[in-house]
C-alpha positions in Angstrom: 68.7 39.0 21.9 65.2 37.6 22.0 63.6 40.9 21.8 65.7 41.8 18.5 64.3 38.4 17.2 60.7 38.9 18.0 61.2 42.4 15.9 62.5 40.5 13.2 59.3 38.5 13.3 57.2 41.2 14.0 54.4 39.4 16.1 54.8 36.5 18.5 51.8 34.2 19.4 51.7 32.7 22.5 49.1 30.1 23.7 48.4 29.8 27.5 45.7 28.5 29.8 47.4 30.7 32.7 45.3 28.9 35.4 47.3 29.7 38.4 48.3 33.4 39.7 52.0 34.5 39.0 52.3 31.8 36.3 55.1 32.6 33.9 54.5 32.7 30.5 57.7 33.8 28.8 61.2 35.2 29.3 62.2 38.3 27.3 65.7 39.6 27.2 67.3 42.6 25.5 70.7 43.9 25.2 72.3 47.2 26.8 71.6 49.7 27.1 68.2 48.3 28.1 67.9 47.7 31.5 64.0 47.3 32.2 60.9 46.1 29.9 57.3 48.2 29.4 54.0 46.0 28.5 51.2 47.9 26.9 47.9 46.7 25.0 45.1 44.5 26.5 46.5 43.5 29.7 43.1 43.7 31.6 45.3 44.0 34.5 45.9 40.3 34.3 49.5 40.3 32.3 52.4 42.0 33.6 56.3 42.1 33.1 58.9 42.3 35.4 62.2 44.3 35.0 64.2 41.0 34.2 61.6 40.7 31.2 59.4 37.9 32.9 55.9 38.0 31.2 53.6 36.6 33.9 49.5 36.5 34.4 48.2 37.6 37.7 45.0 35.4 37.7 43.2 32.8 35.8 42.1 33.6 32.3 38.8 33.2 30.9 38.3 32.4 27.1 34.6 33.2 26.9 35.6 37.1 28.2 38.4 37.3 25.8 39.8 34.9 23.6 43.1 36.8 22.4 44.9 39.4 23.8 47.0 41.9 21.8 50.0 43.1 23.9 53.2 45.2 23.2 56.7 44.8 24.8 59.2 47.5 24.7 63.0 47.4 26.4 63.8 50.7 28.1 67.1 52.4 29.3 67.8 53.8 32.9 66.1 56.8 31.4 62.8 55.0 30.8 63.6 55.8 27.0 62.3 53.1 24.7 65.8 51.6 22.8 64.1 48.6 21.7 60.4 47.4 20.1 57.8 47.8 20.9 57.2 44.3 19.6 53.7 43.0 19.5 52.6 40.1 21.3 49.4 38.2 20.7 48.3 35.7 23.6 45.7 33.4 22.7 44.0 31.7 25.3 43.5 27.8 25.4 40.1 26.6 26.1 39.2 24.1 28.8 35.8 22.5 29.2 34.5 24.7 32.2 30.9 25.6 30.4 28.2 23.1 30.3 25.8 23.0 27.3 22.1 24.6 27.6 18.9 24.1 25.6 17.6 27.3 24.3 14.2 26.1 25.5 13.2 24.1 28.6 10.4 22.3 26.6 9.6 22.2 22.8 6.5 21.4 20.9 5.9 20.0 17.4 4.1 17.8 15.2 4.5 14.9 12.8 2.1 13.5 10.2 1.1 9.8 10.3 3.2 8.1 7.5 6.0 10.7 7.1 8.9 9.8 5.4 11.7 8.4 7.3 14.5 10.5 8.3 13.1 13.6 7.2 13.4 16.4 9.9 9.9 17.9 11.5 11.5 19.6 14.7 15.1 20.8 15.7 16.3 21.1 19.4 19.1 23.7 19.7 21.5 24.1 22.3 24.6 26.5 23.2 28.3 25.7 24.7 30.6 28.6 25.3 33.7 26.7 24.9 35.4 26.8 21.7 33.5 25.0 19.0 36.7 24.1 17.0 37.6 22.0 20.2 35.9 18.7 21.6 34.7 20.9 24.5 32.4 22.8 22.3 31.1 19.7 20.1 27.6 19.0 21.0 26.2 15.4 21.0 22.2 14.9 21.0 20.6 11.7 22.1 17.0 10.5 22.8 16.7 9.3 26.3 13.4 8.4 26.6 10.4 7.9 24.3 6.8 7.9 26.0 4.8 5.6 25.3 7.3 3.1 24.3 5.3 0.3 21.9 6.9 -3.1 22.2 10.3 -1.8 23.0 10.6 0.1 19.3 12.0 3.5 19.0 9.6 5.8 16.8 11.8 8.9 16.8 15.7 9.4 16.1 17.4 12.4 16.4 20.7 13.6 14.3 23.4 13.7 17.0 25.0 16.6 15.5 22.2 19.0 14.5 19.4 18.1 17.0 16.9 17.4 13.9 14.5 14.9 15.0 12.9 12.7 12.4 10.6 9.2 12.4 12.6 6.1 12.4 11.5 3.4 9.5 9.1 1.7 12.4 7.5 5.1 13.1 6.7 5.9 9.6 4.7 2.6 9.2 3.2 2.3 13.0 2.4 5.7 14.2 -1.2 6.0 14.3 -3.2 9.2 16.0 -6.3 7.1 16.5 -4.3 4.8 19.1 -1.8 7.4 20.5 -2.1 10.7 19.4 0.6 11.9 21.1 4.4 11.1 22.7 7.0 12.7 24.8 10.6 12.6 24.4 13.3 13.3 26.8 16.4 14.8 25.0 19.9 15.2 26.3 22.9 17.1 24.8 26.4 16.7 25.9 29.8 18.2 25.0 33.2 16.7 24.3 31.3 14.9 21.4 29.4 12.6 23.7 32.7 10.6 24.1 33.7 11.6 27.5 32.8 10.3 31.1 33.7 14.1 32.3 31.2 15.8 29.5 28.9 18.0 30.9 25.2 17.7 29.9 21.4 19.2 29.9 18.1 17.8 29.0 15.0 19.1 27.5 11.4 17.9 27.0 9.9 17.4 23.7 6.1 17.2 22.9 4.9 15.6 19.5 1.2 15.4 18.4 0.9 12.7 15.6 -1.6 14.2 13.0 -3.7 12.2 10.5 -1.9 11.7 7.1 -3.8 12.9 4.2 -1.8 11.4 1.9 -4.2 8.5 1.1 -5.0 6.8 -2.0 -8.5 7.9 -3.2 -11.1 5.7 -3.6 -11.7 3.8 -6.8 -13.2 5.8 -9.7 -15.9 4.8 -12.0 -15.9 6.6 -15.6 -18.3 5.8 -18.3 -16.8 5.0 -21.5 -17.0 7.2 -24.8 -18.0 10.4 -22.5 -19.1 13.3 -24.8 -18.3 16.0 -22.0 -15.5 18.5 -22.9 -12.3 17.1 -21.6 -10.0 17.5 -19.4 -12.3 16.0 -16.6 -11.4 16.2 -13.3 -12.2 12.5 -11.8 -10.5 12.4 -8.2 -7.5 14.1 -6.1 -4.7 13.4 -3.9 -3.3 15.8 -1.1 0.2 16.2 0.6 0.4 17.3 4.0 2.1 20.3 3.5 1.6 22.9 0.6 4.8 23.5 -2.0 4.7 19.6 -3.1 5.1 18.6 -7.0 2.8 15.9 -8.0 3.2 13.7 -10.9 1.7 10.4 -12.2 3.5 7.4 -12.9 2.1 4.9 -15.8 3.4 1.3 -14.7 1.7 -0.4 -17.6 3.7 1.7 -20.3 0.5 2.3 -22.0 0.9 3.6 -25.5 -2.2 5.9 -24.8 -2.3 7.0 -21.3 -5.5 9.4 -20.9 -4.7 10.8 -17.3 -3.0 13.9 -15.9 -2.2 15.5 -12.6 -1.9 19.3 -11.8 0.4 20.9 -9.1 -2.9 21.1 -6.8 -3.2 17.2 -6.8 -5.9 17.4 -8.9 -6.4 14.2 -11.2 -8.0 14.6 -14.7 -9.1 12.4 -17.7 -7.6 13.9 -20.7 -9.6 12.0 -23.5 -12.8 9.4 -23.7 -12.4 5.9 -22.3 -13.1 2.6 -24.4 -14.1 -0.1 -22.2 -13.6 -2.5 -25.0 -10.0 -1.6 -25.4 -9.3 -1.3 -21.7 -11.8 -1.8 -18.9 -9.6 -0.7 -16.1 -6.5 1.3 -15.3 -4.0 1.2 -12.4 -1.4 4.1 -12.1 0.4 5.9 -9.3 0.4 9.4 -7.9 3.8 10.4 -6.7 4.5 13.7 -4.5 8.2 15.3 -4.4 9.9 17.8 -2.8 11.5 20.9 -4.4 14.9 18.8 -5.0 13.1 15.8 -6.9 13.1 13.7 -3.7 9.9 11.7 -2.8 8.1 12.9 0.0 6.4 9.4 0.8 5.3 6.1 -0.9 3.2 6.5 -4.4 -0.4 6.3 -4.1 -2.3 3.7 -6.1 -5.1 5.2 -8.1 -7.8 2.6 -9.6 -9.8 3.9 -12.5 -12.7 1.5 -13.8 -14.5 2.2 -17.2 -18.3 1.8 -16.6 -19.7 0.1 -20.1 -22.4 1.6 -22.1 -24.3 -0.5 -24.8 -22.0 0.4 -27.8 -21.5 -2.8 -29.3 -24.0 -5.1 -31.5 -23.9 -8.6 -31.4 -21.6 -10.5 -33.6 -22.4 -13.9 -35.4 -19.5 -16.6 -34.9 -19.0 -17.2 -38.4 -20.8 -16.2 -41.8 -22.9 -19.3 -41.9 -23.1 -21.6 -39.1 -23.6 -25.5 -40.4 -25.4 -27.9 -38.6 -26.4 -31.7 -39.1 -29.3 -33.5 -38.5 -30.4 -37.4 -39.2 -33.5 -37.7 -41.2 -35.0 -39.8 -38.4 -34.1 -37.4 -35.6 -36.8 -37.1 -32.7 -38.8 -34.0 -31.9 -37.2 -31.8 -29.5 -33.6 -33.1 -29.9 -30.8 -30.7 -30.0 -29.6 -30.0 -33.5 -26.7 -27.5 -32.2 -26.1 -24.1 -30.6 -25.8 -20.9 -32.0 -23.3 -19.0 -29.8 -23.4 -15.2 -30.7 -20.9 -12.7 -29.1 -21.2 -9.2 -27.8 -18.1 -7.1 -26.7 -20.0 -5.1 -24.0 -19.5 -6.1 -20.3 -20.1 -9.6 -19.5 -23.2 -10.4 -17.3 -25.0 -7.1 -18.0 -28.0 -5.9 -19.8 -25.7 -4.7 -22.3 -24.2 -8.3 -23.6 -27.4 -10.0 -22.7 -29.0 -11.7 -26.2 -32.1 -13.1 -27.3 -32.4 -15.2 -30.3 -35.4 -15.5 -32.5 -36.0 -17.5 -36.0 -37.1 -14.8 -38.4 -37.1 -16.8 -41.7 -36.8 -20.6 -42.7 -35.9 -21.5 -46.3 -37.6 -23.4 -47.8 -41.0 -23.8 -46.0 -41.4 -27.5 -46.9 -42.8 -29.6 -45.8 -44.0 -26.7 -43.9 -43.3 -23.5 -42.2 -41.7 -23.6 -38.3 -40.0 -26.9 -38.6 -37.2 -25.6 -36.1 -37.2 -23.7 -32.8 -34.2 -21.7 -31.1 -34.2 -21.1 -27.2 -34.9 -17.5 -26.8 -31.6 -17.2 -24.4 -29.3 -20.1 -25.0 -29.4 -19.9 -28.7 -30.3 -23.9 -28.7 -31.7 -25.0 -32.0 -34.6 -27.9 -31.5 -36.5 -30.2 -34.3 -39.9 -28.8 -33.6 -42.8 -30.3 -35.5 -41.8 -33.4 -37.5 -39.0 -35.6 -38.7 -37.5 -34.7 -41.7 -36.7 -36.3 -45.0 -33.7 -36.0 -47.2 -35.3 -37.0 -50.2 -37.9 -34.1 -49.9 -35.6 -31.1 -48.6 -31.7 -32.0 -48.1 -30.8 -28.6 -46.7 -32.6 -26.0 -44.7 -31.4 -22.3 -44.4 -32.6 -20.2 -41.0 -32.3 -16.5 -40.6 -31.9 -15.9 -36.6 -32.1 -12.5 -35.4 -29.8 -11.9 -32.4 -30.5 -8.7 -30.2 -29.6 -7.3 -27.0 -31.3 -4.0 -25.5 -30.5 -1.8 -28.1 -28.9 -3.5 -31.5 -30.1 -6.3 -33.5 -28.1 -8.5 -35.9 -28.8 -11.4 -38.2 -27.2 -14.5 -38.1 -27.4 -17.7 -41.1 -27.6 -21.2 -40.2 -27.3 -24.0 -42.6 -28.9 -27.5 -41.6 -28.0 -30.3 -43.6 -30.1 -33.1 -43.4 -28.1 -36.6 -43.7 -28.9 -40.1 -43.8 -29.8 -42.2 -40.7 -26.9 -43.5 -38.9 -28.2 -47.2 -39.2 -24.7 -48.8 -40.0 -21.7 -49.6 -37.6 -18.2 -49.2 -38.5 -16.5 -52.5 -39.2 -12.9 -53.3 -39.1 -10.9 -54.9 -42.2 -9.5 -57.3 -39.7 -10.2 -57.8 -36.1 -6.3 -58.9 -35.0 -3.5 -56.8 -36.4 -1.3 -59.3 -34.7 2.2 -58.7 -32.8 4.3 -55.4 -33.1 7.7 -55.4 -31.5 9.4 -52.0 -31.0 12.3 -50.7 -28.9 11.3 -48.8 -26.0 13.7 -45.8 -27.3 11.2 -45.5 -30.3 10.8 -41.8 -30.7 7.4 -40.3 -29.5 5.5 -39.1 -32.5 6.5 -42.3 -34.7 3.6 -43.8 -36.6 3.6 -47.7 -35.7 0.5 -49.2 -37.2 -2.3 -48.3 -39.7 -6.1 -49.4 -39.1 -9.0 -49.4 -41.2 -12.6 -49.8 -40.7 -15.6 -48.7 -43.2 -19.0 -47.5 -42.6 -21.9 -48.0 -45.3 -23.7 -44.9 -44.2 -23.8 -41.8 -46.4 -20.2 -40.6 -47.1 -18.7 -37.4 -45.7 -21.6 -37.0 -43.0 -21.3 -37.5 -39.1 -22.9 -40.9 -39.6 -20.1 -42.3 -41.7 -17.3 -40.6 -40.0 -15.1 -42.9 -38.2 -13.2 -42.1 -34.5 -10.9 -44.7 -33.2 -10.4 -45.1 -29.6 -8.3 -47.5 -27.5 -10.5 -49.2 -25.0 -7.9 -51.4 -23.4 -4.3 -52.3 -22.7 -2.9 -48.5 -22.6 -3.8 -46.9 -19.1 -1.1 -45.1 -19.2 -2.1 -43.3 -22.7 1.2 -44.0 -24.2 -0.6 -44.3 -27.9 -3.4 -42.3 -29.7 -5.0 -42.8 -33.1 -5.2 -40.2 -35.8 -8.3 -40.3 -38.2 -7.4 -39.5 -42.0 -11.0 -37.4 -42.7 -11.1 -38.6 -46.5 -10.5 -42.2 -46.0 -11.0 -43.0 -42.3 -7.8 -45.0 -42.1 -6.4 -44.6 -38.6 -2.5 -44.1 -37.7 -1.4 -45.4 -34.5 1.4 -43.0 -33.2 3.5 -43.0 -30.0 2.4 -40.2 -27.4 4.6 -40.9 -24.9 7.8 -42.9 -24.6 7.4 -46.8 -24.2 9.1 -48.4 -21.2 10.0 -52.0 -21.1 10.3 -52.0 -17.3 6.5 -51.1 -16.6 4.9 -52.5 -19.8 7.0 -55.0 -21.7 3.6 -56.5 -23.4 0.5 -54.7 -23.8 -2.9 -56.2 -25.4 -4.3 -53.1 -27.2 -8.2 -53.0 -28.0 -9.6 -50.6 -30.4 -13.0 -49.5 -31.1 -14.5 -47.6 -34.1 -17.4 -45.0 -33.5 -19.4 -42.5 -35.3 -19.8 -38.8 -34.0 -23.3 -39.0 -34.7 -25.6 -41.5 -32.7 -26.8 -44.7 -33.9 -30.6 -45.2 -34.8 -32.7 -46.7 -31.9 -32.0 -50.6 -32.1 -28.7 -50.6 -33.8 -25.8 -51.1 -31.5 -22.0 -51.6 -32.0 -20.8 -55.1 -32.1 -17.5 -57.2 -32.3 -17.1 -56.2 -35.8 -16.6 -52.8 -34.6 -13.6 -53.7 -32.3 -10.1 -55.1 -33.3 -6.7 -55.5 -31.3 -3.1 -56.1 -31.6 -0.1 -57.0 -29.4 2.5 -54.4 -28.5 5.9 -55.8 -27.6 8.6 -53.8 -25.9 12.2 -54.8 -26.1 14.7 -53.7 -23.7 17.2 -50.8 -24.1 19.8 -50.2 -22.0 19.4 -46.9 -20.2 21.4 -44.7 -18.1 20.7 -44.4 -14.5 18.2 -41.7 -13.7 18.4 -39.1 -10.6 15.5 -38.5 -8.7 16.1 -34.7 -8.9 17.7 -32.5 -11.3 19.6 -30.3 -8.7 20.1 -31.4 -5.2 20.9 -28.8 -2.6 21.7 -29.1 0.9 22.7 -26.2 3.4 25.2 -26.5 6.2 27.4 -24.1 8.4 30.8 -23.3 7.0 32.4 -24.6 10.2 31.2 -28.1 10.2 34.1 -30.6 11.3 35.8 -32.5 8.3 33.7 -36.0 7.9 30.5 -34.4 8.6 27.7 -35.5 6.1 26.3 -32.4 4.3 23.9 -34.2 1.8 23.1 -37.1 -0.5 21.8 -37.8 -3.8 19.7 -40.9 -5.0 19.6 -42.3 -8.4 17.9 -45.6 -9.8 18.7 -47.7 -13.0 15.8 -49.0 -15.0 17.2 -52.4 -15.5 17.7 -52.5 -12.0 21.7 -52.5 -11.8 23.6 -51.6 -9.0 25.1 -48.0 -9.3 28.3 -46.0 -8.4 28.4 -42.5 -7.4 31.1 -40.2 -8.3 31.8 -36.3 -8.0 32.9 -34.1 -10.9 34.2 -30.5 -10.7 35.1 -30.4 -6.8 37.8 -27.8 -7.7 38.5 -27.1 -4.1 38.6 -30.7 -3.0 36.1 -30.2 -0.1 33.8 -33.2 -0.7 33.8 -36.9 -1.1 30.8 -39.1 -2.0 30.1 -42.8 -0.8 30.3 -44.7 -3.9 27.5 -46.9 -2.8 24.9 -44.8 -0.9 25.5 -41.3 -2.6 26.1 -39.8 0.7 28.4 -36.4 0.5 30.9 -35.6 3.5 33.5 -33.0 4.0 36.8 -33.7 3.6 38.5 -30.1 4.2 37.3 -27.0 5.5 34.7 -25.1 3.9 35.0 -21.5 3.4 31.9 -19.5 2.6 33.5 -16.4 1.5 35.6 -18.4 -1.1 32.1 -19.4 -2.8 28.6 -20.0 -1.9 26.7 -22.1 -3.1 29.4 -24.5 -3.9 28.4 -26.5 -6.9 29.5 -29.9 -8.2 28.4 -32.1 -10.4 27.1 -36.0 -9.3 27.8 -38.8 -11.8 25.8 -42.1 -11.4 27.1 -44.9 -13.4 25.4 -48.3 -13.6 27.7 -51.2 -12.6 27.9 -53.8 -15.4 26.4 -53.8 -18.3 27.3 -51.1 -20.7 28.4 -48.6 -17.6 26.1 -45.9 -19.0 25.9 -42.8 -16.7 24.0 -39.9 -16.2 24.8 -36.4 -14.4 22.9 -34.1 -11.8 24.1 -30.9 -9.9 24.8 -30.7 -6.2 24.4 -27.3 -4.7 26.1 -27.1 -1.1 24.8 -23.6 0.6 27.4 -22.4 3.1 26.0 -20.7 5.8 28.2 -17.8 7.4 30.0 -18.0 11.0 32.0 -15.2 12.1 35.4 -16.3 11.2 37.2 -12.9 9.3 38.5 -10.4 11.5 37.7 -6.7 10.9 40.2 -4.7 8.5 40.2 -1.6 6.6 38.0 -1.0 3.7 40.6 0.8 1.5 44.3 1.8 1.5 44.6 4.7 3.5 48.2 5.8 2.8 48.3 9.6 2.2 46.7 10.6 5.2 48.1 13.9 6.5 47.8 17.0 8.8 49.0 20.3 7.6 52.0 21.1 10.0 51.9 23.0 12.4 48.3 22.1 13.7 46.5 25.4 14.5 43.7 23.2 15.9 43.1 19.5 16.9 42.1 17.7 13.9 40.3 14.5 12.8 40.3 12.0 10.1 37.4 9.6 9.1 38.1 5.8 8.0 36.0 2.7 7.1 36.1 -0.7 8.2 34.9 -4.1 6.9 35.0 -7.8 7.0 34.3 -10.7 4.5 31.8 -12.2 6.7 27.9 -12.2 5.7 26.0 -9.1 7.2 22.3 -9.8 7.0 19.6 -6.5 7.2 21.5 -4.4 9.9 24.9 -4.8 8.4 28.1 -4.6 10.4 28.4 -3.1 13.8 31.9 -2.5 14.8 33.3 -0.9 17.5 36.7 0.9 17.4 39.8 1.8 20.0 43.1 2.5 20.2 45.5 -0.5 19.8 48.0 0.8 22.5 47.6 2.4 25.7 50.7 4.7 24.4 48.8 6.4 21.8 46.1 7.6 24.4 47.7 10.9 25.1 48.2 12.0 21.5 45.2 10.3 19.9 41.6 9.4 20.1 39.1 7.3 18.0 35.1 7.7 18.2 32.7 5.6 16.2 30.6 7.4 13.9 28.3 4.4 12.8 28.6 0.5 12.3 31.5 1.0 9.8 33.2 4.4 10.1 35.1 6.0 13.0 37.0 9.1 13.4 40.6 9.3 14.4 41.3 12.8 16.3 44.2 14.3 17.7 44.5 15.5 21.2 46.7 18.4 20.7 48.4 20.4 18.4 52.1 19.5 19.4 53.0 17.1 16.9 56.5 16.7 15.2 56.7 17.0 11.4 56.9 13.3 10.6 54.8 10.4 10.1 52.8 8.7 12.9 51.6 5.1 12.6 48.3 4.9 14.7 47.3 1.4 15.7 43.6 1.0 15.7 41.9 -2.0 17.2 38.6 -3.0 15.6 36.1 -5.3 16.8 33.1 -7.0 14.8 30.9 -8.0 17.9 30.0 -11.0 16.1 29.8 -14.9 17.8 32.4 -15.2 18.6 33.8 -11.8 18.5 36.9 -11.3 16.3 39.4 -8.3 16.6 41.6 -7.0 14.0 44.4 -4.4 14.8 45.1 -2.3 11.6 47.8 0.6 11.0 46.9 4.2 10.0 49.9 6.1 8.8 49.5 9.8 9.3 51.9 12.4 8.3 52.1 15.8 9.8 53.9 17.9 6.9 54.3 21.4 5.5 51.3 22.1 3.3 51.4 24.2 0.1 47.6 25.1 -1.1 46.1 22.5 1.1 48.5 19.9 -0.3 51.2 17.9 1.7 54.8 19.1 0.7 57.3 16.4 1.2 61.0 17.4 0.2 62.3 15.0 -2.2 64.7 12.5 -0.5 67.0 10.0 -1.6 65.2 6.7 -2.4 67.0 3.3 -2.2 68.6 2.4 -5.3 69.2 6.0 -6.6 72.6 7.6 -6.3 73.5 10.7 -4.2 74.7 13.9 -5.8 78.5 12.9 -5.0 78.0 9.4 -6.7 76.7 10.7 -9.8 79.7 13.2 -10.1 82.3 10.4 -9.4 80.2 8.2 -12.0 80.3 11.0 -14.4 84.2 11.7 -13.9 85.0 8.0 -14.4 83.0 7.5 -17.7 84.9 10.6 -19.2 88.3 9.2 -18.1 87.6 6.0 -19.6 86.6 7.8 -22.9 89.9 9.9 -22.9 91.7 6.9 -22.4 90.1 4.8 -25.3 90.7 8.3 -27.6 94.4 8.3 -26.9 94.9 4.6 -27.6 93.0 5.1 -30.9 95.2 8.4 -31.7 98.3 6.7 -30.7 97.3 3.7 -32.8 96.6 6.2 -36.1 99.9 7.7 -35.6 101.9 4.4 -35.7 100.2 3.4 -38.5 100.6 6.6 -40.4 104.6 6.4 -39.9 104.9 3.2 -41.1 103.1 4.0 -44.1 105.7 6.8 -44.6 108.9 4.2 -44.4 107.5 1.8 -46.8 106.7 4.6 -49.2 110.3 5.8 -48.9 111.6 2.4 -49.3 109.6 2.1 -52.2 111.1 5.1 -53.6 114.6 4.3 -53.2 114.5 1.2 -55.5 112.4 2.7 -58.2 114.4 2.8 -61.5 115.4 6.1 -62.8 114.2 6.9 -66.1 116.2 8.4 -68.8 
């Protein structure tokens, strides 16, 4: 009784397209006394029912006119009286793609600022499609077909395929220039069927875009006077975003302890406190504009503030007292020394330009004005006559140093010293032979030399400086002088080398820092020598580099030379090369030449760069060795097929499907992807799947698996997906996506618990339980019988014992 069944279910929902006249939709049946059926409700003269219960349509349905028809069916007896029903019937009209998408406007106009943020929409185009939006028939796909002008074949604009939002590409953000091209025209198409079908309908529209100048520009550098006494804060410059509503902030990249700038929400930048050029002469910071969600609207702007100097620092003396020496026979005009004062104000400006003037000489013997100072250079000279130590051994000068606003007094002490008319004389001219091993430590003192000078002690005339004049072109040796004794200590400054300088004839010269008087010259007495003999020490081989590096493709043939290393033995011995740390067994090295070859397939994904150590060992001698690094960088080739990015077990649809559904999955591979990333293509792995499934690409790594209908059984389906990486050569991988159709409880898949392998059934469990109880019962019975027997035996023995027991009188 179909009608009675409908009454129990209350409402029957039927899905139909009804594309042909008199197409039968359903067969109703009823029990006597019903002899005919009656149809009422939203029939629209399309639905009719025959006496035998055949429900049919008289003409094609139009989902866009009415997507659901609510009908009632009743069973009548011969007198036309309802004996069963009425039963409500809902007929849902299934959609077909019979409507093309249409843009709301035939032409759109918009504008975009130069250097706007890539991906931020500035215009939307909209289209409508009367087909069911829950099916592919009504799913729209937007695409830019033409961009005019197209410069260097670069797209400056992009569109969101689903929303129709138009924005700039990265190239457009960087290269749009209203001075060169103030306007662009786009032709945009929209397709239904998600743009994935060859039979989809489409429409086009035109978009005119005006490029306006970007006002988000860094202001010109600002110059602010230091130590300003004006009320703070002081506005110093401003920035403006292209549209109102931006949120402004400043970023101090230098992380200064004191950041004297701020910005308000109008974009005006202020100096909040006085600046000090001597503390910091320039500031660089950034202005940032963000939207209401805190996301940057564009790149930060660099703000430059230079602090302008004022003359707020007096000159300073180099020391409390500056000391110079002058020989008593010094010629007029000779330089005595230079007083160099300092000024913290900006260099090479009037604020730091200094003048020097002698204001006092003490004592004024034999006369005043014995000294002269150059006004701008500060160099002191002897002005009137030579000096005599016996008259005055010391003079004190007070020197005024001034800039345009400040004056400072500096003090100079001039000591008159004996004339340098004696030369240094070595105590001996030949210090003999000195034998050292070539590995003697740098910094070691190897020889002590001594010269004397008869001039006044502790003056520049008697101080001795030792210089090596011959035999040490590499600068391996040096001489330090004791200022109190004039003793010279010869030290090693650089490593000795037997191979380049086994024997060196070293010549010293002893000199004074003060010049000799006219007519006196250095002679042989001021020279000494010694012979340095360097003995050989067996040294390890030396590599020409600390790290050797080579680059090859990971698919090079076995036996290919991938690099080479070189080393030399200081003693000229032959070298044998070997490898250490070749954990993967990929390489071998020629023991003689140092050339490195591949001996197994290389794999970038297993490790790149591949690092091994190269050992160079001298052949013969002490077999000393040294180690260097060899780094092999492997360039990627396409040798890994695509695969799923993660485990996709647990994918499900709620059964029954009310509408076609879709799932998103991600692919990856282990090859190297530079810049643009992977660009996979997706398709079904078997032609037999095409009636039930379709796969569509979302981007280079993600795709959507969709059902083509709703008539799936409640079980698991394994969908094979073919993924191609488009590489050179292209590689494909076929992956399995297990998709389960199941009943859902609160949006989650409900699977009845089934028997799993290794878990007994209910019958088996009952049998095991009964068997266990039976065994326990048998054990208890045996124990009970044994106890009874033991008890009976004890009773017999007790009775026997009582029979033989003697009676007491």
